[in-house]
Structures are given as C-alpha cells and as structure tokens.
C-alpha positions as a Markdown table, in Angstrom:
| # | Residue | x | y | z |
|---|---|---|---|---|
| 1 | Met | 60.7 | 246.5 | 145.3 |
| 2 | Leu | 63.9 | 245.6 | 143.4 |
| 3 | Gln | 63.8 | 243.1 | 140.6 |
| 4 | Glu | 65.9 | 240.6 | 142.6 |
| 5 | Glu | 63.3 | 240.7 | 145.4 |
| 6 | Arg | 60.4 | 240.2 | 143.0 |
| 7 | Leu | 62.2 | 237.3 | 141.3 |
| 8 | Ala | 62.7 | 235.6 | 144.7 |
| 9 | Glu | 59.1 | 236.1 | 145.6 |
| 10 | Val | 57.9 | 234.7 | 142.3 |
| 11 | Leu | 59.9 | 231.6 | 142.8 |
| 12 | Arg | 58.5 | 231.2 | 146.4 |
| 13 | Leu | 55.0 | 231.5 | 145.0 |
| 14 | Leu | 55.7 | 229.0 | 142.3 |
| 15 | Arg | 57.1 | 226.5 | 144.8 |
| 16 | Glu | 53.9 | 226.9 | 146.8 |
| 17 | Lys | 51.4 | 226.9 | 143.9 |
| 18 | Gly | 53.1 | 225.5 | 140.9 |
| 19 | Thr | 51.7 | 228.2 | 138.6 |
| 20 | Val | 51.4 | 232.0 | 138.7 |
| 21 | Lys | 49.4 | 234.4 | 136.6 |
| 22 | Ile | 50.6 | 237.8 | 135.2 |
| 23 | Gln | 47.6 | 239.6 | 136.5 |
| 24 | Glu | 48.1 | 238.2 | 140.0 |
| 25 | Leu | 51.7 | 239.4 | 140.0 |
| 26 | Thr | 50.9 | 242.9 | 138.8 |
| 27 | Glu | 48.5 | 243.3 | 141.7 |
| 28 | Arg | 50.8 | 241.8 | 144.2 |
| 29 | Phe | 53.9 | 243.9 | 143.3 |
| 30 | Gly | 52.1 | 247.0 | 142.0 |
| 31 | Val | 54.0 | 247.0 | 138.7 |
| 32 | Thr | 53.0 | 246.9 | 135.0 |
| 33 | Arg | 52.3 | 243.7 | 133.0 |
| 34 | Glu | 55.4 | 244.6 | 130.9 |
| 35 | Thr | 57.5 | 244.5 | 134.1 |
| 36 | Val | 56.1 | 241.2 | 135.1 |
| 37 | Arg | 56.8 | 239.7 | 131.7 |
| 38 | Arg | 60.4 | 240.9 | 131.9 |
| 39 | Asp | 60.7 | 239.3 | 135.3 |
| 40 | Leu | 59.3 | 236.0 | 134.0 |
| 41 | Tyr | 61.5 | 236.1 | 130.9 |
| 42 | Glu | 64.5 | 236.5 | 133.2 |
| 43 | Leu | 63.5 | 233.6 | 135.3 |
| 44 | Glu | 62.9 | 231.5 | 132.2 |
| 45 | Arg | 66.4 | 232.5 | 130.9 |
| 46 | Leu | 67.9 | 231.3 | 134.2 |
| 47 | Gly | 66.1 | 228.0 | 133.8 |
| 48 | His | 63.8 | 228.4 | 136.8 |
| 49 | Val | 60.4 | 228.7 | 135.1 |
| 50 | Arg | 58.5 | 227.9 | 131.9 |
| 51 | Lys | 56.4 | 230.7 | 130.5 |
| 52 | Val | 52.8 | 229.8 | 129.5 |
| 53 | His | 49.9 | 231.8 | 128.2 |
| 54 | Gly | 49.1 | 234.4 | 130.9 |
| 55 | Gly | 51.7 | 233.4 | 133.4 |
| 56 | Ala | 54.4 | 230.8 | 134.2 |
| 57 | Thr | 54.9 | 227.4 | 135.8 |
| 58 | Leu | 57.9 | 226.0 | 137.7 |
| 59 | His | 60.4 | 224.4 | 135.4 |
| 60 | Lys | 60.5 | 220.6 | 135.9 |
| 61 | Thr | 63.6 | 218.6 | 134.8 |
| 62 | Gly | 61.5 | 215.8 | 133.6 |
| 63 | Val | 58.8 | 217.6 | 131.6 |
| 64 | Glu | 59.4 | 219.1 | 128.2 |
| 65 | Pro | 57.0 | 221.8 | 126.8 |
| 66 | Ala | 54.7 | 220.5 | 124.1 |
| 67 | Tyr | 56.0 | 220.6 | 120.5 |
| 68 | Ser | 53.3 | 223.1 | 119.4 |
| 69 | Glu | 54.3 | 225.4 | 122.2 |
| 70 | Arg | 58.0 | 225.2 | 121.3 |
| 71 | Ala | 57.3 | 225.7 | 117.6 |
| 72 | Asp | 55.6 | 229.0 | 118.4 |
| 73 | Ser | 58.4 | 230.2 | 120.7 |
| 74 | Leu | 61.4 | 232.4 | 119.8 |
| 75 | Val | 60.8 | 231.8 | 116.0 |
| 76 | Ala | 63.0 | 234.6 | 114.8 |
| 77 | Glu | 65.9 | 233.6 | 117.1 |
| 78 | Lys | 65.6 | 229.9 | 116.0 |
| 79 | Gln | 65.6 | 231.0 | 112.4 |
| 80 | Ala | 68.8 | 233.0 | 112.9 |
| 81 | Ile | 70.4 | 230.0 | 114.6 |
| 82 | Ala | 69.3 | 227.7 | 111.8 |
| 83 | Lys | 70.8 | 230.1 | 109.2 |
| 84 | Arg | 74.1 | 230.3 | 111.0 |
| 85 | Cys | 74.3 | 226.6 | 111.3 |
| 86 | Ala | 73.7 | 226.2 | 107.6 |
| 87 | Asp | 76.7 | 228.5 | 107.0 |
| 88 | Leu | 78.8 | 225.8 | 108.7 |
| 89 | Val | 77.8 | 223.1 | 106.1 |
| 90 | Glu | 80.0 | 222.5 | 103.1 |
| 91 | Ala | 79.3 | 220.8 | 99.8 |
| 92 | Gly | 79.8 | 217.1 | 100.1 |
| 93 | Asp | 79.3 | 216.9 | 103.9 |
| 94 | Ser | 77.7 | 214.0 | 105.6 |
| 95 | Leu | 75.4 | 215.1 | 108.4 |
| 96 | Phe | 73.6 | 213.7 | 111.4 |
| 97 | Ile | 70.6 | 215.9 | 112.1 |
| 98 | Asp | 68.8 | 215.6 | 115.4 |
| 99 | Val | 65.1 | 216.2 | 116.3 |
| 100 | Gly | 63.4 | 219.4 | 117.4 |
| 101 | Thr | 61.9 | 222.7 | 116.2 |
| 102 | Thr | 65.3 | 224.3 | 115.4 |
| 103 | Ala | 66.5 | 221.2 | 113.6 |
| 104 | Leu | 63.5 | 221.5 | 111.2 |
| 105 | Leu | 64.3 | 225.2 | 110.6 |
| 106 | Phe | 67.9 | 224.2 | 109.9 |
| 107 | Ala | 66.8 | 221.5 | 107.4 |
| 108 | Arg | 64.9 | 224.2 | 105.5 |
| 109 | Gln | 68.2 | 226.1 | 105.1 |
| 110 | Leu | 69.9 | 223.2 | 103.4 |
| 111 | His | 68.2 | 223.2 | 100.0 |
| 112 | Ala | 70.9 | 225.4 | 98.4 |
| 113 | His | 73.7 | 223.0 | 99.6 |
| 114 | Arg | 74.9 | 220.3 | 97.2 |
| 115 | Glu | 75.9 | 216.7 | 97.5 |
| 116 | Leu | 74.9 | 216.1 | 101.1 |
| 117 | Arg | 74.5 | 212.9 | 102.9 |
| 118 | Ile | 72.0 | 213.2 | 105.8 |
| 119 | Ile | 71.1 | 210.7 | 108.5 |
| 120 | Thr | 68.3 | 211.7 | 110.8 |
| 121 | Asn | 65.9 | 210.4 | 113.4 |
| 122 | Ser | 63.4 | 213.2 | 112.7 |
| 123 | Val | 60.4 | 212.4 | 110.4 |
| 124 | Pro | 59.8 | 216.2 | 109.8 |
| 125 | Val | 63.5 | 216.7 | 108.9 |
| 126 | Ala | 63.4 | 213.7 | 106.5 |
| 127 | Met | 60.2 | 215.0 | 104.9 |
| 128 | Glu | 61.6 | 218.5 | 104.5 |
| 129 | Leu | 64.7 | 217.2 | 102.7 |
| 130 | Ala | 63.0 | 214.3 | 100.8 |
| 131 | His | 62.9 | 216.4 | 97.6 |
| 132 | His | 66.3 | 218.0 | 97.9 |
| 133 | Pro | 67.9 | 218.0 | 94.4 |
| 134 | Ser | 71.2 | 216.4 | 95.4 |
| 135 | Ala | 71.0 | 215.1 | 99.0 |
| 136 | Lys | 70.7 | 211.5 | 100.0 |
| 137 | Val | 68.5 | 211.2 | 103.1 |
| 138 | Ile | 68.4 | 208.3 | 105.4 |
| 139 | Leu | 65.6 | 208.1 | 108.1 |
| 140 | Cys | 66.3 | 205.8 | 111.0 |
| 141 | Gly | 63.6 | 203.3 | 111.8 |
| 142 | Gly | 62.2 | 202.8 | 115.2 |
| 143 | Phe | 59.4 | 204.0 | 117.6 |
| 144 | Ile | 57.8 | 207.3 | 116.7 |
| 145 | Arg | 57.1 | 209.8 | 119.5 |
| 146 | Pro | 54.0 | 212.0 | 118.9 |
| 147 | Gly | 54.5 | 215.7 | 118.7 |
| 148 | Asp | 58.1 | 215.9 | 117.6 |
| 149 | Leu | 57.6 | 212.8 | 115.4 |
| 150 | Ser | 61.1 | 211.7 | 116.5 |
| 151 | Val | 62.3 | 208.1 | 116.0 |
| 152 | Ser | 64.1 | 206.2 | 118.7 |
| 153 | Gly | 64.6 | 202.7 | 120.2 |
| 154 | Ala | 66.8 | 199.8 | 119.3 |
| 155 | Pro | 66.1 | 199.9 | 115.5 |
| 156 | Ala | 67.1 | 203.5 | 115.3 |
| 157 | Arg | 70.3 | 202.9 | 117.3 |
| 158 | His | 71.2 | 199.9 | 115.1 |
| 159 | Ala | 70.8 | 202.1 | 112.0 |
| 160 | Leu | 72.9 | 204.9 | 113.4 |
| 161 | Glu | 75.7 | 202.5 | 114.4 |
| 162 | Thr | 76.4 | 201.8 | 110.8 |
| 163 | Phe | 77.2 | 205.4 | 109.9 |
| 164 | Phe | 79.9 | 208.1 | 110.5 |
| 165 | Ala | 79.5 | 211.8 | 109.6 |
| 166 | Asp | 81.5 | 214.9 | 109.2 |
| 167 | Lys | 79.2 | 217.0 | 111.4 |
| 168 | Ala | 76.4 | 216.3 | 113.9 |
| 169 | Phe | 73.8 | 219.0 | 114.3 |
| 170 | Ile | 72.0 | 218.3 | 117.6 |
| 171 | Gly | 69.1 | 219.8 | 119.6 |
| 172 | Val | 69.3 | 220.7 | 123.3 |
| 173 | Gly | 66.9 | 220.1 | 126.1 |
| 174 | Gly | 69.2 | 221.9 | 128.5 |
| 175 | Leu | 72.8 | 223.1 | 128.6 |
| 176 | Ser | 74.5 | 224.0 | 131.8 |
| 177 | Ala | 77.4 | 223.3 | 134.1 |
| 178 | Asn | 75.8 | 219.9 | 134.4 |
| 179 | Gly | 76.4 | 219.3 | 130.7 |
| 180 | Leu | 74.1 | 218.7 | 127.7 |
| 181 | Thr | 70.8 | 217.2 | 128.9 |
| 182 | Asp | 67.5 | 216.0 | 127.4 |
| 183 | Tyr | 64.0 | 215.0 | 128.5 |
| 184 | His | 63.7 | 211.7 | 126.6 |
| 185 | Val | 66.1 | 208.9 | 127.6 |
| 186 | Glu | 66.1 | 206.9 | 124.3 |
| 187 | Glu | 66.5 | 210.1 | 122.2 |
| 188 | Ala | 69.4 | 211.2 | 124.5 |
| 189 | Asp | 71.0 | 207.8 | 123.7 |
| 190 | Leu | 70.8 | 208.5 | 120.0 |
| 191 | Arg | 72.1 | 212.1 | 120.4 |
| 192 | Arg | 75.1 | 210.7 | 122.3 |
| 193 | Leu | 75.8 | 208.2 | 119.5 |
| 194 | Met | 75.6 | 210.9 | 116.9 |
| 195 | Met | 78.2 | 212.9 | 118.9 |
| 196 | Gln | 80.5 | 209.9 | 119.1 |
| 197 | Arg | 80.4 | 209.1 | 115.4 |
| 198 | Ala | 80.8 | 212.7 | 114.1 |
| 199 | Lys | 84.0 | 214.6 | 113.6 |
| 200 | Glu | 82.3 | 217.8 | 114.9 |
| 201 | Thr | 79.2 | 218.3 | 117.0 |
| 202 | Ile | 77.3 | 221.6 | 116.6 |
| 203 | Ala | 74.6 | 222.2 | 119.3 |
| 204 | Met | 71.6 | 224.4 | 118.2 |
| 205 | Ala | 70.2 | 226.0 | 121.3 |
| 206 | Asp | 68.2 | 229.2 | 121.8 |
| 207 | Ser | 69.0 | 231.3 | 124.9 |
| 208 | Thr | 66.2 | 229.7 | 127.0 |
| 209 | Lys | 68.0 | 226.4 | 126.9 |
| 210 | Leu | 71.2 | 227.7 | 128.5 |
| 211 | Gly | 71.5 | 227.3 | 132.2 |
| 212 | Val | 68.7 | 224.6 | 132.2 |
| 213 | Thr | 69.2 | 221.1 | 133.4 |
| 214 | Ala | 66.8 | 218.5 | 131.9 |
| 215 | Phe | 66.0 | 215.0 | 133.0 |
| 216 | His | 68.8 | 212.9 | 131.4 |
| 217 | Arg | 72.5 | 213.7 | 130.8 |
| 218 | Val | 73.7 | 213.3 | 127.3 |
| 219 | Ala | 77.3 | 214.5 | 127.5 |
| 220 | Ala | 79.7 | 216.9 | 129.2 |
| 221 | Ala | 79.6 | 220.5 | 127.9 |
| 222 | Glu | 83.2 | 220.2 | 126.7 |
| 223 | Glu | 82.3 | 217.4 | 124.3 |
| 224 | Leu | 80.6 | 219.9 | 122.1 |
| 225 | Ser | 82.6 | 221.4 | 119.2 |
| 226 | Val | 80.4 | 224.4 | 118.6 |
| 227 | Leu | 77.3 | 226.1 | 120.2 |
| 228 | Val | 75.1 | 228.3 | 118.0 |
| 229 | Thr | 72.7 | 230.4 | 120.1 |
| 230 | Asp | 70.9 | 233.8 | 120.0 |
| 231 | Arg | 72.0 | 237.2 | 121.3 |
| 232 | Glu | 69.9 | 236.9 | 124.4 |
| 233 | Ala | 72.1 | 234.1 | 125.7 |
| 234 | Asp | 73.6 | 234.6 | 129.2 |
| 235 | Pro | 77.1 | 236.0 | 128.9 |
| 236 | Ala | 78.3 | 234.1 | 131.9 |
| 237 | Met | 77.1 | 230.8 | 130.5 |
| 238 | Leu | 78.8 | 231.6 | 127.1 |
| 239 | Gln | 82.0 | 232.3 | 128.9 |
| 240 | Phe | 81.8 | 229.0 | 130.8 |
| 241 | Leu | 81.4 | 227.2 | 127.5 |
| 242 | Ala | 84.2 | 229.0 | 125.9 |
| 243 | Glu | 86.5 | 228.2 | 128.8 |
| 244 | Ser | 85.4 | 224.5 | 128.4 |
| 245 | Gly | 86.8 | 224.6 | 124.8 |
| 246 | Val | 83.5 | 225.1 | 122.9 |
| 247 | Gln | 83.4 | 227.5 | 120.0 |
| 248 | Val | 80.5 | 229.9 | 120.7 |
| 249 | Ile | 78.6 | 231.6 | 117.8 |
| 250 | Val | 75.9 | 234.1 | 118.6 |
| 251 | Ala | 73.5 | 234.4 | 115.6 |
| 252 | Asp | 72.1 | 237.8 | 114.8 |
| 253 | Gly | 68.9 | 237.8 | 112.9 |
| 254 | Glu | 69.4 | 241.4 | 111.6 |
| 255 | Thr | 72.9 | 241.1 | 110.2 |
| 256 | Asp | 74.7 | 238.6 | 108.1 |
| 257 | Gly | 77.4 | 237.2 | 110.2 |
| 258 | Gly | 76.6 | 238.8 | 113.6 |
| 259 | Arg | 78.5 | 236.5 | 115.9 |
| 260 | Ala | 80.7 | 236.3 | 118.9 |
| 261 | Lys | 83.5 | 233.8 | 118.3 |
| 262 | Leu | 85.0 | 233.2 | 121.7 |
| 263 | Asn | 87.5 | 230.6 | 120.7 |
| 264 | Ser | 88.6 | 228.2 | 117.9 |
| 265 | Pro | 86.5 | 225.2 | 116.9 |
| 266 | Arg | 87.6 | 221.9 | 118.1 |
| 267 | Lys | 87.4 | 218.8 | 115.9 |
| 268 | Arg | 87.3 | 215.3 | 117.1 |
| 269 | Glu | 90.2 | 213.1 | 116.0 |
| 270 | Gly | 88.5 | 209.9 | 114.9 |
| 271 | Ser | 84.9 | 208.8 | 115.4 |
| 272 | Ser | 84.9 | 205.6 | 117.3 |
| 273 | Glu | 82.4 | 204.9 | 120.0 |
C-alpha cells in the first residue's frame, strides 16, 4: 500500500473513531512502527491530526494541546526558532512578546541584549526577564489562564493600548491560507492589537503549526512581516507566505545562520490601530 493510501485510510479511521493507536495501524497495514510514526508525522504536518502518546487524534480547530504536551514537543526546533528570533532584536528595541512555549524560549535568549523595553501578557516570559540587567519589563494585568499562565481580558487590552513597539514577537495557533489563527478568542484579540501597534510583526511557528487552521482568526497572512520556522516546514506553505509578502526565515539548529530568506522584510509604516 502506498503512503497516500495509508494516509487516507488513517483519516477515515480517525473520523470514525476519533483516535488511532500505532499498534493498531501496524497490524492493519502490515508495516513497521517507524513507518506508522512517519505517516502520523506527515498528517500532523498537514494539520489533520495531533500526535499523542502511542497514537494520534483528529485535529480539532477549537482544541489546543495542553501546555505540558506542547512544552515537550519539538524542543530543538523551537530553540532554533527562538535563537533566530533573538538575532532580529537590536539594542534599544521595544518589544511586544506574546504567550506560548516558543515565546518563553525566545525570552531566555534575550539576556545578552541591552536596553530593551518589553511588554508581555505572559507571566512566564515576565518572570524569565524580571532579573534582566538592563530591560524594563511590563506585564499586562488581567485574567490568567491556567497552563500557559497567559493574561487576557479588558485590563490586558487597556494596558496594551497605551504602548507602541518596534517589533511584536507573536505565537501561532495555526498559519494557513486562512491566515493567522488561534484557539483562545481573548488572547487572539491581544495578539491582533500587538500586530497593529508594532512596526514589524515576527511570527514564531514550528512546522506543525503551518497549514493548520485554529478556532479564531487573528489576521491575514500578509499582515505578518516575518515568519521564523524550522526546516521541516512545508515548502509549498513557505512559498505561499513568501508570495504574500512575508519574509521567511528557516532556523537551522545545527548551523549559525541556516536560513531561507525568500524575500525582503516588510515594515509597517505607522502603528495606529
């Protein structure tokens, strides 16, 4: 059986049952566990499934994987993305930093940078940078969501509305032809506001986020200035983003500066809402 046929059958089973096990699929198709894992990885990359221990579940647009699960996933790739994002920061920059596992890794890369002004709605990011030798850190107030320890709601929005920044580093629930999407409506609202009030928006997204559409739309893809992703990213999706005017940087964890720069960065002129 060809891989395309196996993938179609896996999706059919998932629509029927909601969950499949690796052992079940190896017996059904007569292939190795490694082959099944590769098939599930491909389906996850395409945004159809979410891998779980021992198998996979059907991807749901309204359900985000748990923070602990995301924190343990693609750690090397996220670290490479975080490092490349830190390379885009200049001394004296003012930054919006969004929530998420990659955002926290990015914050850890900023201790060598000087004279930063940082506004964030992430409690872990604020704690990470609280003892930065020369950064001023502002944590938005508001309602705290368990897991990510993200802050949102009217108080957080009111705080963000008083600031402008040079760059916004934002997380991604999904990024596809449908645009930049997220699972949490109020946090999506803050992410949109960060984009509106920054000169540049840099999206931090590992390859499993590309081609995925989450529950709530944040912005059109072309509203991004830069995407930083890993080398497993779907080339067709990267080409789509490049043609939309987004600068694409592919982080390489093994080399310093391994990237694909598909077009020039685009800066926002002005930062009004």
